[in-house]
C-alpha positions as semicolon CSV with decimal commas, in nm:
position;residue;x (nm);y (nm);z (nm)
1;T;0,397;-0,996;-0,153
2;D;0,599;-0,698;-0,061
3;S;0,655;-0,470;0,188
4;C;0,489;-0,200;0,037
5;C;0,149;-0,342;0,160
6;D;0,139;-0,217;0,488
7;L;-0,018;-0,481;0,659
8;P;0,040;-0,505;1,045
9;K;0,279;-0,787;1,133
10;E;0,007;-0,999;1,344
11;L;-0,158;-1,031;1,007
12;V;0,115;-1,127;0,855
13;E;0,182;-1,383;1,046
14;K;-0,148;-1,488;1,120
15;C;-0,209;-1,522;0,741
16;N;0,143;-1,729;0,635
17;I;0,234;-1,435;0,425
18;Q;0,614;-1,423;0,256
19;V;0,695;-1,001;0,263
20;M;0,962;-0,911;0,025
21;L;1,109;-0,645;0,150
22;L;1,235;-0,336;0,024
23;E;1,523;-0,067;0,122
24;V;1,521;0,238;0,294
25;T;1,819;0,486;0,304
26;I;1,809;0,803;0,531
27;D;2,016;1,079;0,487
28;N;2,338;0,929;0,369
29;N;2,381;0,657;0,614
30;P;2,364;0,287;0,451
31;P;2,019;0,129;0,315
32;V;1,844;-0,110;0,544
33;L;1,621;-0,304;0,527
34;N;1,209;-0,136;0,589
35;R;1,156;-0,399;0,850
36;D;1,432;-0,275;1,049
37;V;1,348;0,081;1,025
38;E;1,084;0,209;1,353
39;S;0,757;0,439;1,216
40;K;0,758;0,670;1,531
41;V;1,167;0,707;1,517
42;F;1,105;0,742;1,097
43;Y;0,872;1,016;1,143
44;D;1,049;1,186;1,371
45;Q;1,367;1,194;1,164
46;L;1,152;1,339;0,892
47;R;0,980;1,669;1,089
48;A;1,330;1,701;1,196
49;G;1,438;1,744;0,824
50;A;1,588;1,377;0,735
51;N;1,576;1,308;0,355
52;A;1,502;0,977;0,274
53;K;1,509;0,791;-0,035
54;T;1,333;0,397;-0,140
55;N;1,522;0,134;-0,318
56;A;1,336;-0,183;-0,464
57;V;1,341;-0,470;-0,381
58;T;1,653;-0,648;-0,515
59;P;1,650;-0,968;-0,767
60;G;1,878;-1,125;-0,531
61;F;1,688;-1,096;-0,205
62;F;1,367;-1,215;-0,381
63;E;1,608;-1,476;-0,600
64;E;1,689;-1,616;-0,219
65;H;1,375;-1,667;-0,046
66;M;1,184;-1,779;-0,373
67;R;1,433;-2,031;-0,371
68;K;1,344;-2,158;-0,047
69;S;1,033;-2,190;-0,103
70;V;1,017;-2,384;-0,398
71;E;1,297;-2,615;-0,322
72;E;1,035;-2,688;0,022
73;G;0,773;-2,781;-0,278
74;K;0,582;-2,484;-0,265
75;D;0,446;-2,305;-0,563
76;I;0,478;-1,925;-0,545
77;L;0,105;-1,651;-0,637
78;Y;0,342;-1,308;-0,610
79;I;0,106;-0,975;-0,495
80;G;0,330;-0,734;-0,562
81;F;0,350;-0,353;-0,583
82;S;0,247;-0,169;-0,830
83;S;0,492;-0,150;-1,141
84;G;0,339;0,239;-1,184
85;L;0,546;0,326;-0,910
86;S;0,856;0,064;-0,847
87;V;1,048;-0,206;-1,037
88;T;0,970;-0,400;-0,786
89;Y;0,753;-0,634;-0,949
90;N;0,953;-0,644;-1,313
91;N;1,199;-0,790;-1,014
92;A;0,991;-1,076;-0,892
93;V;0,864;-1,107;-1,240
94;M;1,215;-1,151;-1,392
95;V;1,299;-1,373;-1,090
96;M;1,011;-1,636;-1,132
97;S;1,052;-1,670;-1,532
98;E;1,437;-1,809;-1,433
99;L;1,315;-2,001;-1,123
100;Q;1,028;-2,154;-1,352
101;E;1,344;-2,254;-1,629
102;E;1,513;-2,406;-1,333
103;F;1,205;-2,603;-1,190
104;P;0,931;-2,640;-1,420
105;E;0,754;-2,930;-1,210
106;R;0,662;-2,573;-0,966
107;K;0,330;-2,321;-1,041
108;F;0,463;-1,941;-1,030
109;M;0,181;-1,689;-1,057
110;H;0,264;-1,289;-1,061
111;I;-0,017;-1,058;-1,004
112;D;0,058;-0,607;-1,053
113;T;-0,148;-0,511;-0,790
114;L;-0,170;-0,186;-0,947
115;C;-0,233;-0,038;-0,544
116;A;-0,006;0,061;-0,263
117;S;0,019;0,066;0,075
118;V;-0,288;-0,093;0,250
119;G;-0,501;-0,129;-0,133
120;Q;-0,227;-0,372;-0,218
121;G;-0,238;-0,518;0,189
122;L;-0,572;-0,633;0,119
123;L;-0,612;-0,773;-0,182
124;V;-0,322;-1,004;0,027
125;Y;-0,509;-1,065;0,269
126;Y;-0,807;-1,137;0,035
127;A;-0,580;-1,380;-0,103
128;A;-0,514;-1,539;0,242
129;E;-0,851;-1,618;0,355
130;L;-0,925;-1,771;0,007
131;R;-0,674;-2,009;0,024
132;E;-0,769;-2,081;0,416
133;A;-1,094;-2,153;0,224
134;G;-0,980;-2,374;0,023
135;A;-0,947;-2,207;-0,300
136;S;-0,659;-2,369;-0,525
137;L;-0,385;-2,134;-0,644
138;E;-0,551;-2,058;-0,968
139;E;-0,848;-1,992;-0,801
140;V;-0,684;-1,702;-0,542
141;F;-0,526;-1,602;-0,875
142;E;-0,827;-1,572;-1,050
143;K;-1,018;-1,379;-0,814
144;I;-0,765;-1,122;-0,691
145;M;-0,707;-1,016;-1,139
146;T;-1,075;-0,914;-1,043
147;A;-1,074;-0,738;-0,766
148;K;-0,775;-0,558;-0,820
149;D;-0,924;-0,314;-1,095
150;Y;-1,165;-0,238;-0,848
151;I;-1,003;-0,162;-0,514
152;H;-1,005;0,213;-0,421
153;H;-0,739;0,416;-0,285
154;V;-0,855;0,744;-0,176
155;V;-0,535;0,961;0,008
156;T;-0,445;1,260;0,116
157;V;-0,176;1,426;0,292
158;D;-0,033;1,711;0,580
159;D;0,284;1,786;0,455
160;L;0,281;1,985;0,102
161;F;0,645;1,987;0,100
162;F;0,704;1,563;0,055
163;L;0,453;1,607;-0,264
164;K;0,697;1,868;-0,387
165;R;0,950;1,677;-0,334
166;G;0,885;1,373;-0,508
167;G;0,811;1,577;-0,773
168;R;0,440;1,533;-0,786
169;L;0,395;1,970;-0,702
170;S;0,582;2,277;-0,744
171;A;0,752;2,520;-0,526
172;V;0,478;2,762;-0,513
173;S;0,152;2,532;-0,481
174;A;0,332;2,402;-0,172
175;I;0,374;2,751;-0,055
176;A;0,101;2,869;-0,097
177;G;-0,111;2,506;-0,015
178;S;0,058;2,506;0,330
179;M;-0,035;2,910;0,408
180;L;-0,406;2,824;0,283
181;K;-0,451;2,501;0,482
182;V;-0,492;2,365;0,208
183;K;-0,477;1,952;0,196
184;P;-0,451;1,705;-0,104
185;I;-0,659;1,479;-0,230
186;I;-0,499;1,205;-0,363
187;L;-0,635;0,867;-0,580
188;I;-0,471;0,582;-0,745
189;D;-0,538;0,538;-1,124
190;E;-0,636;0,192;-1,323
191;Q;-0,255;0,236;-1,437
192;G;-0,136;0,246;-1,055
193;H;-0,037;0,618;-1,070
194;L;-0,101;0,845;-0,797
195;N;-0,347;1,105;-0,887
196;N;-0,419;1,450;-0,718
197;V;-0,797;1,488;-0,786
198;A;-0,930;1,796;-0,587
199;T;-0,839;2,042;-0,282
200;V;-0,978;2,072;0,031
201;R;-0,943;2,369;0,322
202;G;-0,822;2,156;0,660
203;R;-0,761;1,850;0,799
204;K;-1,090;1,783;0,911
205;N;-1,241;1,839;0,579
206;A;-0,975;1,618;0,421
207;L;-1,084;1,331;0,644
208;K;-1,445;1,357;0,544
209;D;-1,404;1,369;0,220
210;L;-1,210;1,034;0,196
211;Y;-1,510;0,918;0,366
212;E;-1,731;1,028;0,178
213;R;-1,581;0,889;-0,092
214;M;-1,554;0,558;0,037
215;K;-1,949;0,568;0,081
216;G;-2,012;0,663;-0,270
217;S;-1,830;0,361;-0,344
218;E;-2,140;0,148;-0,269
219;K;-1,979;-0,210;-0,263
220;F;-1,686;-0,182;0,005
221;A;-1,946;-0,351;0,234
222;E;-1,998;-0,631;0,046
223;L;-1,638;-0,727;0,089
224;G;-1,664;-0,653;0,462
225;Y;-1,372;-0,505;0,571
226;V;-1,214;-0,139;0,532
227;F;-0,797;-0,085;0,557
228;I;-0,675;0,263;0,670
229;S;-0,294;0,327;0,696
230;H;-0,117;0,635;0,812
231;A;0,184;0,813;0,879
232;D;0,181;0,866;1,254
233;C;-0,126;1,050;1,303
234;I;-0,315;0,705;1,466
235;E;-0,583;0,986;1,626
236;D;-0,669;1,038;1,261
237;A;-0,718;0,699;1,138
238;K;-0,893;0,635;1,474
239;Y;-1,159;0,932;1,397
240;L;-1,242;0,756;0,984
241;E;-1,247;0,419;1,215
242;D;-1,524;0,598;1,453
243;M;-1,725;0,777;1,138
244;I;-1,769;0,390;0,968
245;N;-1,847;0,215;1,333
246;Q;-2,127;0,472;1,342
247;E;-2,292;0,383;1,008
248;Y;-2,159;0,069;0,907
249;P;-2,109;-0,097;1,237
250;A;-2,035;-0,478;1,067
251;V;-1,803;-0,309;0,853
252;K;-1,494;-0,451;0,991
253;V;-1,184;-0,172;0,994
254;V;-0,829;-0,251;0,963
255;I;-0,550;0,036;1,066
256;S;-0,217;0,008;1,019
257;D;0,066;0,189;0,945
258;I;0,205;0,346;0,637
259;G;0,550;0,184;0,610
260;P;0,890;0,391;0,573
261;V;0,930;0,339;0,183
262;I;0,540;0,455;0,128
263;G;0,578;0,700;0,442
264;A;0,920;0,909;0,253
265;H;0,677;1,030;-0,043
266;T;0,375;1,063;0,165
267;G;0,566;1,243;0,522
268;P;0,462;1,266;0,867
269;G;0,040;1,292;0,846
270;G;-0,034;1,068;0,526
271;L;-0,326;0,873;0,547
272;A;-0,505;0,602;0,293
273;M;-0,810;0,475;0,293
274;C;-0,837;0,182;0,102
275;F;-1,196;-0,051;-0,018
276;L;-1,356;-0,256;-0,309
277;G;-1,522;-0,020;-0,512
278;K;-1,871;-0,022;-0,774
279;T;-1,635;0,111;-1,048
280;I;-1,262;0,131;-1,185
281;K;-0,976;0,245;-0,913
282;G;-0,956;0,632;-0,996
283;Q;-1,289;0,689;-1,109
């Protein structure tokens, strides 16, 4: 997968997942791999007015690491960041196509999750579970292809000016919304794009809205886990976790940081809940 999956480091290591790295550029500094950016420091820099830009995983990075795997005799299933939000997936497909010609005996499979952050991470974790249970590469591929369209993302942000900076909100709306303490509710739609679907007054009401949308999905408990990612607002993530634990004690909650690449667009205070739904995501 790639680093936009925002999976906790301990899960990546436990599940033996290879993570291809996107880059972050802060102000006029040289770009750095996002694993080398500490989240707390990054969000404090954004609060202080720093400007962050992001770059896709380069074809060269994909080629180096994928080549190493196939030379070790491994097949590859790449589960990638939404092509609706980055060229990372397309770069991976290009490299895999070239490697397939060079290594025709190996299997190269790829999935455009049309997901982001821990929505993508949830699918990667699910794939690792299936592999651990003995599923073949083809079986894992089919299961993830079926599940990916039903992974719901419910998202809110705390600072509307980061949406304005990304071109998803006008300056007038950002100023007015901030004055009124309006918080947007954002979904990722079936094309993998961000879609503002509602606004609510106040942060706590936004968190409750996210929770109610999860409850309405009905199927999340079948998978057994819900993923939450946060941009330096662990207390809000814990607040959601407590609500889930009280009503659904059998459901596992996984909390992780929103990494710098996604966080550059949500700003500090961004928060996402991702889970299996009964409908196509975004509906």
